[in-house]
C-alpha positions, -999 to 999 in steps of 0.1 A, spaced: -250 345 109 -252 348 147 -270 370 172 -246 393 191 -275 407 212 -313 408 210 -311 436 184 -277 430 167 -269 402 142 -235 394 127 -234 384 91 -205 371 70 -200 390 37 -177 369 15 -181 393 -14 -168 423 5 -144 402 26 -158 413 60 -182 405 88 -210 430 92 -232 440 121 -269 445 114 -289 465 139 -325 452 139 -338 484 155 -323 509 130 -320 487 100 -284 499 96 -255 477 85 -219 485 96 -186 466 94 -178 445 125 -144 433 114 -119 448 89 -128 473 62 -153 460 37 -138 458 3 -169 464 -17 -171 497 -36 -201 509 -16 -182 505 16 -146 511 6 -143 541 30 -157 524 60 -136 506 86 -147 480 111 -146 488 147 -128 455 155 -95 439 142 -90 462 112 -55 447 107 -68 411 100 -75 400 65 -110 385 61 -101 360 35 -136 347 25 -154 346 59 -181 319 58 -190 312 94 -195 335 124 -206 324 159 -210 344 191 -205 322 222 -228 343 244 -199 354 265 -172 375 251 -159 356 220 -169 359 184 -154 331 162 -151 336 125 -141 308 100 -120 320 71 -124 295 42 -93 302 21 -70 310 50 -81 278 66 -83 293 101 -109 301 127 -103 334 144 -115 342 179 -122 378 188 -125 389 224 -153 415 222 -141 432 254 -106 439 242 -111 436 204 -80 414 203 -80 385 178 -62 352 179 -62 320 159 -85 295 175 -79 267 150 -59 261 118 -74 234 96 -63 213 66 -98 214 52 -114 248 47 -136 257 77 -173 266 71 -201 269 97 -197 271 135 -221 266 164 -230 247 195 -248 215 201 -266 207 233 -232 208 251 -225 245 250 -189 240 260 -179 225 226 -179 244 194 -188 223 164 -177 230 129 -184 220 93 -155 217 70 -154 215 32 -155 178 36 -166 169 71 -181 177 104 -164 178 138 -159 194 172 -132 219 181 -113 207 212 -80 220 224 -74 241 192 -78 211 170 -107 193 152 -119 160 165 -137 146 134 -170 130 139 -171 122 103 -150 132 73 -137 124 39 -122 91 49 -156 80 62 -141 72 96 -155 84 128 -130 95 155 -142 98 190 -180 99 186 -203 78 164 -232 90 143 -250 59 132 -248 52 95 -233 86 87 -199 75 99 -195 56 66 -209 85 45 -184 107 27 -194 144 31 -189 172 7 -196 208 17 -220 203 46 -242 234 50 -254 231 86 -260 210 116 -282 205 147 -279 181 176 -315 167 179 -308 149 211 -276 143 232 -251 128 207 -275 125 178 -268 150 150 -286 160 118 -261 174 92 -272 189 59 -248 177 32 -251 199 0 -233 179 -26 -248 146 -16 -283 161 -14 -292 147 20 
């Protein structure tokens, strides 16, 4: 989930294959992207990129400017939506299913968890910080560079260059 504004939150809905917008003032939920496929919402359409299939959206991240990025797990892409024009484009295609998106302390670099690793999106590709081969490319993360990851759930940069990553399958 990500805040779109002080009173609007975007939430991925993998069951209904869409991203929904929750209004904190009214308590109403409405599709943000594509039509939600669930029976209760089958007649609703999203007000953005209705023509794009939301194939198991997992991560959504608003950059605070005009871009909303959505990771689609099975399609193995990260979409970027321009909120001023409602146009979408592929920000990244990955070999490992993308999961969660966000910033660290450097708000110019989007970070990403993948099914089996953690990295940074740079120039429409992923620079792995750590991944399934246990090797670190570019940055180091102390002893985590030798740890194989499996479905990391989230991350936070606790100080410049020092990350804490929650790794679900390894229970750490």
